[in-house]
N, C-alpha and C positions, 0 to 999 in steps of 0.2 A: 717279604718286604716288597712293596710296590715302588718302582722307580718311574716317575713321570718325566718325559722329555718334551719340553715345550719348544717347538722348532718349526721352521718353514722348510718344506721339502725342496724349495728352490734356493735355499741358503747353502753355499758350498761348505761352510764350517759345520753345518748340521750333519752333512754326510761324513766329513772328517771326524766329527765328534762321535758319530755312530760307531765308526771303526774303533776309536779309542775307548769307548765304553765297552764294546765287545771284548777288547783286549783286557780291560780291567776285570770284567766278569769271568774271564777264562782263568784267572789266577786261582790257585788251590783254595785260598781262603774264601773267595767269592763263589766258586763253583759248587761248594758244599751247601750253600744257603738256598733257601726257597725264594726266588726272586722273580717278579713279574715286571716287565718293561712295557709301559704304555705311552704311546705317542699322542701329544696334545697339539692343537693348532696354534700357530703364531704366524702373522703375516709381516714380513719385512718390507713389503711393497704394496700397501693397501690400494695405491692408485694404479697398479698395473692393469693394462687393458684386458678386457674379456677375450678378445681375439689376439692371438700371439703376433708379436712383431719381432723382426730379427734383432738379436742381441748386439750386433756390431755397433750401431749408433748409440746404444744405451749409455756408455760412459760420459757422453756429452749432456746427458739429461740430469739436471740437479735432483730430480725426484729419485732417480736411480742411485745417485750418490748418497742421498739420505737413507735409502733402503739399505745400502751397504753398511751404514753405521749401526744398523740394528742386527746385523749378521756379523758377529765378531768372535774373536778368541778370548780376549781379555785375560791373557796369561803372559807374564813377562818372559816365560821360558820358551814361548813359541811365537810364530810370526803373526802379527796383527796389524791391520791398517793403523797408521799413526805412530807405530813404535820404531825403534832403531832398525828393526829387521823388515821394514815396510817394503823394501825392494825385492824380497824373495817371492817368486811367483807362487800362487796358491797351488798351481799344477804340480810343482815340485813337492810340496807338502802332501798333496793328495797321493802322489806316486809313492811317497815314503810309507803311506798307510795302505798301500796295495790297491789303490784306485787308479784305474787307467787301463792301458797306456794312454789312450786318448782322454783328454779332460777339457771341459769347457761347455757351458750351456750355450745353446744356439738361439734360444727364444726367450723373450720376456713376455709374461702373461700372468693373469690371475691364477693363484694356486688354490682358490676356494674349492673347486670341484675335486681337486686332488685330496684336499683335507676331508671332504665329504666321503670320498672313497675310503680313506683311512678310518674314519669314524664308523662307517658301515662294516668294514672288515673287523673292527674290534667288537661291534655289536653282534655280528653273526658268527665270528670264529675265534674271538678272544685275542689275547696279546700275541700269540704265536703267528696267527694268520696276519694280524696287523703289521707285525714286524717284517714278514715276508713281502707284503704289499709295499711297505715303506722302502725296502731294498730295491724292488723293481722300479718304483717311481724315481728314486734318486739316481739309479744307474741309467734309466732312460733319459733323464734330464741332463745329467752332467757328463756321461760317458758316450751315450749313443746319440745325443743331440736331438731327441724327440720333443715334440710339443705336448707336454703333459696337461695342458688345458683343454685339448681336443677330446671330446667324448669317445671317439673311436679309439684313440690311443689309450685312454683310461680303461675302456672295455677290454682291449687286447691284453693290457698289462694285468688286469684283474684275473682274467681267465688263465693266463700263464702262471699266475701266482696261486691258482687253485681256488679262486673266488668267482665262479661263474655266475652266481646269483646277482652280482653287482651289475651285470650288463643291463638288466631291466631296471634296477633300482636307480641307476644314474640318470635315467630319463624322467624321474619323478623329483619331488623335492625332499626325498628321504635324506635325513641327517643334516638338512640345511639349518634347521633351528639348533640342532645339537652343536654344530660347528660355531655358529654365531654366539651361542651362550658360552661355550668353552673359551672362545676368544675374550669375552667379557670377564669370565672368571680369571683368566690369565692376567688380564689388565688389573683386576682387583687384587690379585695376589702379588703384583709388583713385577711381573715378568717383563723385561725390557730388552732382552737379548736372545737371539737364536744361535745356538741352542742353550737352553737352561735346564739343568737336571734338578728335579725336586724330589725330595724324600721327606714326608711329613711336613714340618714347618721350615725345613732348611733347603736352601737353594745353592747351586753351583753354576755360575754363569760362564758360558763360553766353552769352546772345544778344548778342554784342559787335557794335559798328558794323562796317560793311563794310571800312573802312580798317584797323581793328585785325585783322580776320580776314585781310585780304590781307597785312599785315605778318607775321602769324604763319605763313601758308602760305609766304611767300617765304623764310623762314629755317628752315623745318622740313625735316627729312631723312626719307626713307622708312625704314620699319622694316627691320631686318636680317632676312634670311631665316633661319628656324630651324625644325627639325622640329616638327610639331604636338605630338609627345610631350614635347618639351622644354618647350614653352609650358605644357602641361597640368601638368607637374610643378612648374614655377615658380609657377603660379597657385594650385595646391593648397597649396603651402607658404605662400604669402601669406595664404590663407584660414585656415590653422592659426594664423598669427601674429595674425590678426584674430579669433581665438576662434570660428571657424566650422568645426569638424571635420566636420560632416555635409556641408557644402558642399565641403570638400576631398575627402571620399570620393566625392561625386558626380562630380567631375572625374577622380578616380583610377580609377573603375570600368573604363573602357575600357583603361587601362594595366594594371590587374590582370588583365583578361581576356586581353590580348595579350602582355604583358611581365611576367607574374607572377613570373618568376625574377630580374628586375632588382633588385639590392640597394637602389638608391635608391627605387624604387617601394615595395618591401616596408617599408623603414624609415619612409617617410612614412605609409604605411597604418597601420603599428603605432602611430605617434604619434596618428593620427586616431582609431583605435579606443580608445586609452587616454584621450584627451581627451574623447571622447564617451561614456565609461563603458560601452563595449562590451567589458567586461573579459574575457569568454570568448574573443572573437576576438583581443583584444590579447595575451592569454596565449599562445594558439596561435602567433601571428605572432612574438612576441618569443622564445619558446623555440626556434623554428627559426632565428631570426636569431642568437641567442647561440651556438647550436651551430655555425653557419657562421662567426661572427665572435667568438670567445671573448675577444678582447682589446679589444673595443669597450666602454669604460666607460659610455657613455651608454645603450647597449642594456641593459647589466647593471643600471643604475640604474632604467630603466623597468620591466624585468622584476621587480626587487625591489619596486618600488612597486605594480605590478599585483598581485603576490602578497599584499602587505600589504592592499590594498583588498579582496581576496578572503578576508581573515582567515587566510591561510596564512603566518603570521609566521615559523615555523621554516624554511620553504622560502625565504622572502624573505631571511633574514639573511645567508646566504653570498654571495648576489648583491650585496647592498648593501655588504657588507664588501669584496668584490673591487673594486666600483666606487669606493669611497672610497680604497682603496689605490692604485688607478691614477690617480685624479683627486681630490686631497684636498678640493677645494671641494664634492665630492659627499657629503662626510661629514656 
């Protein structure tokens, strides 16, 4: 069974959640199962600076407050911002999970490169190496007060974790696209909290207690195997529904390169071009689609609206008329 943890390495609840998951997996019922834990990227603070700044002034920053809202427990039995137990310091909860004795991040910065390192660790050494690197990153950030956005820090942590190859890879764009695509996939799958544990189609949000995690895992079913191309198409469509056409196009790019003749790929790309106001590309794609599928009323409608937005009203009129005739609600 594959367990995916969608989390940000700079989210304190992600580190606490890691310990609680480890406790759940150490139970006799879980330890007998074949389980793989994979860490996936989630950013609680997308606006964090590339160069680290001291954490002390951060609480006065509303963007940091917003980031804290995406890093939560969401469990009534444990402490979470906004609950009745709000006054209990996170450091006390961390200490109860064996984290410390010192606790507290010293720096606010982008965690993108840290997520690149985790993606590279999984690519080169599988889930075991990735989990080791995750532990080193989180301990460095929360216990040792290191700046894990600094390349030198990341290189040192990677070498200490047994991943010396990362030293050279971090100076390239290796895994950059992987991380960006995974973040989009997380968005498409509805990930809104760090950490979120996902098994198959079920998700458990927040750093839940070990017994809650164990119950979740006991009733979870592995994901159904499906071609990667099918997943990309579904996630791209979900992003369009979430009004993120550029994200959809990012996921569609490999499909357009490899399966550019597939009608489903072409239709979705045309929708994304239209929604993102790339009207020239939308027009080209829709004209070809309407030629191939002249009886598709929705394609006619989109083509007509694209022509309207290009101020080509006379050319738009017949397509809109045909679309309305075939599907009256398009009138």
